[in-house]
C-alpha positions as CSV (number, residue, x, y, z in Angstrom):
1,X,-130.9,-108.5,-54.5
2,X,-133.0,-106.7,-57.0
3,X,-134.0,-103.3,-55.1
4,X,-135.8,-100.6,-57.7
5,X,-136.7,-97.0,-56.4
6,X,-139.4,-95.2,-57.7
7,X,-141.8,-92.2,-56.5
8,X,-144.8,-92.2,-57.5
9,X,-146.3,-88.6,-58.4
10,X,-148.5,-86.0,-59.4
11,X,-148.9,-85.3,-63.2
12,X,-149.2,-82.2,-61.6
13,X,-147.9,-79.3,-58.5
14,X,-150.3,-77.8,-56.1
15,X,-149.5,-75.2,-54.0
16,X,-150.0,-76.1,-49.9
17,X,-153.1,-74.8,-49.9
18,X,-154.4,-77.6,-52.5
19,X,-152.8,-80.8,-51.1
20,X,-154.0,-79.4,-47.4
21,X,-157.4,-79.5,-48.8
22,X,-157.1,-82.4,-51.0
23,X,-155.9,-84.2,-47.6
24,X,-158.6,-83.4,-45.9
25,X,-161.4,-85.8,-47.7
26,X,-161.2,-88.9,-47.0
27,X,-159.3,-91.5,-50.7
28,X,-159.0,-88.4,-52.5
29,X,-157.6,-89.0,-55.4
30,X,-155.4,-87.2,-57.9
31,X,-153.6,-88.4,-61.5
32,X,-150.2,-89.8,-61.1
33,X,-147.8,-91.1,-63.3
34,X,-147.8,-94.3,-62.6
35,X,-144.2,-95.5,-61.8
36,X,-141.5,-98.0,-64.7
37,X,-141.4,-100.7,-62.4
38,X,-144.5,-103.8,-62.4
39,X,-144.7,-104.1,-58.2
40,X,-145.9,-108.1,-59.6
41,X,-141.3,-107.8,-60.6
42,X,-140.8,-108.3,-57.4
43,X,-141.0,-111.1,-54.0
44,X,-141.8,-107.7,-52.1
45,X,-142.6,-104.0,-52.2
46,X,-142.1,-100.6,-49.5
47,X,-144.8,-98.9,-50.0
48,X,-143.7,-95.2,-48.3
49,X,-146.2,-92.5,-47.8
50,X,-146.0,-89.4,-45.5
51,X,-148.9,-89.1,-43.9
52,X,-151.1,-86.4,-44.0
53,X,-154.4,-85.0,-43.2
54,X,-157.1,-87.7,-44.0
55,X,-155.9,-88.9,-47.2
56,X,-152.8,-88.5,-49.5
57,X,-153.9,-88.5,-52.9
58,X,-151.0,-89.5,-54.7
59,X,-150.5,-92.7,-53.2
60,X,-154.4,-93.3,-53.4
61,X,-154.3,-93.5,-57.3
62,X,-152.1,-96.1,-56.7
63,X,-153.3,-98.1,-54.7
64,X,-156.3,-98.0,-56.8
65,X,-154.6,-98.4,-60.4
66,X,-152.0,-101.2,-59.8
67,X,-154.0,-104.0,-60.3
68,X,-152.5,-108.6,-61.1
69,X,-150.4,-107.6,-57.6
70,X,-152.0,-110.8,-55.4
71,X,-150.8,-112.4,-53.0
72,X,-147.6,-109.8,-53.2
73,X,-145.8,-109.0,-49.8
74,X,-146.2,-105.3,-48.6
75,X,-144.5,-103.4,-46.4
76,X,-146.0,-100.1,-45.6
77,X,-143.8,-96.9,-43.1
78,X,-144.7,-93.9,-43.4
79,X,-143.8,-90.6,-41.4
80,X,-145.6,-87.9,-40.0
81,X,-145.5,-85.0,-37.7
82,X,-149.0,-84.1,-36.3
83,X,-151.2,-87.0,-34.4
84,X,-153.6,-89.9,-35.2
85,X,-150.7,-91.3,-37.0
86,X,-151.4,-95.1,-35.9
87,X,-154.6,-94.1,-37.7
88,X,-153.7,-93.5,-40.7
89,X,-151.6,-96.2,-41.3
90,X,-154.6,-99.3,-40.5
91,X,-156.3,-97.3,-43.5
92,X,-153.5,-97.4,-45.9
93,X,-153.0,-101.6,-44.8
94,X,-156.9,-101.9,-45.3
95,X,-156.7,-100.2,-48.6
96,X,-153.9,-103.1,-49.1
97,X,-155.8,-105.3,-48.4
98,X,-158.6,-104.7,-50.7
99,X,-155.7,-104.9,-52.9
100,X,-155.3,-108.6,-52.1
101,X,-151.8,-107.9,-51.1
102,X,-150.6,-109.4,-48.8
103,X,-149.0,-106.4,-45.7
104,X,-146.1,-107.4,-43.3
105,X,-145.3,-105.4,-40.8
106,X,-145.8,-101.3,-40.3
107,X,-143.0,-98.7,-39.4
108,X,-143.9,-95.1,-38.6
109,X,-141.5,-92.7,-37.9
110,X,-142.5,-89.5,-36.6
111,X,-141.0,-85.9,-37.6
112,X,-138.7,-85.7,-34.2
113,X,-137.0,-88.7,-34.8
114,X,-136.5,-88.1,-38.2
115,X,-134.4,-84.2,-36.8
116,X,-132.6,-86.5,-34.5
117,X,-132.4,-89.3,-36.2
118,X,-132.7,-91.7,-33.8
119,X,-135.5,-93.1,-36.4
120,X,-132.2,-95.7,-37.8
121,X,-132.8,-98.6,-35.3
122,X,-136.4,-98.8,-36.6
123,X,-135.6,-98.1,-40.4
124,X,-132.4,-101.5,-39.7
125,X,-134.9,-104.1,-37.4
126,X,-138.2,-103.2,-40.2
127,X,-135.5,-103.5,-43.2
128,X,-134.3,-106.9,-41.5
129,X,-138.0,-108.3,-41.0
130,X,-138.8,-107.5,-44.4
131,X,-135.6,-109.8,-45.7
132,X,-137.3,-113.0,-43.5
133,X,-140.5,-112.5,-46.5
């Protein structure tokens, strides 16, 4: 099994307040360095994202910019510490569907689960289901 990990990186860093302001604008985007790997080279793509206020601009730009991925399987996972994570996840899945990808399951891990390391069984189950795609 070939696994490649890529990070979606903005072209320039911003202050916390700048990121907060941008994350309050639905579907906001910022320029990113495109990952070297192409998602169409893989059978399953995992997309991990933090749940920001209303939007994660680097992830929005990535989803906007990728092409040729119709029919690919995608498993999404997100971390969150606040509220409204289900609505946020639905928005990410909607963007994935508009690109023609087939969304699989979505894993949501709370800050509390990260701090107590109680997320591990959820992650193991999530990964196990991905190997069945």
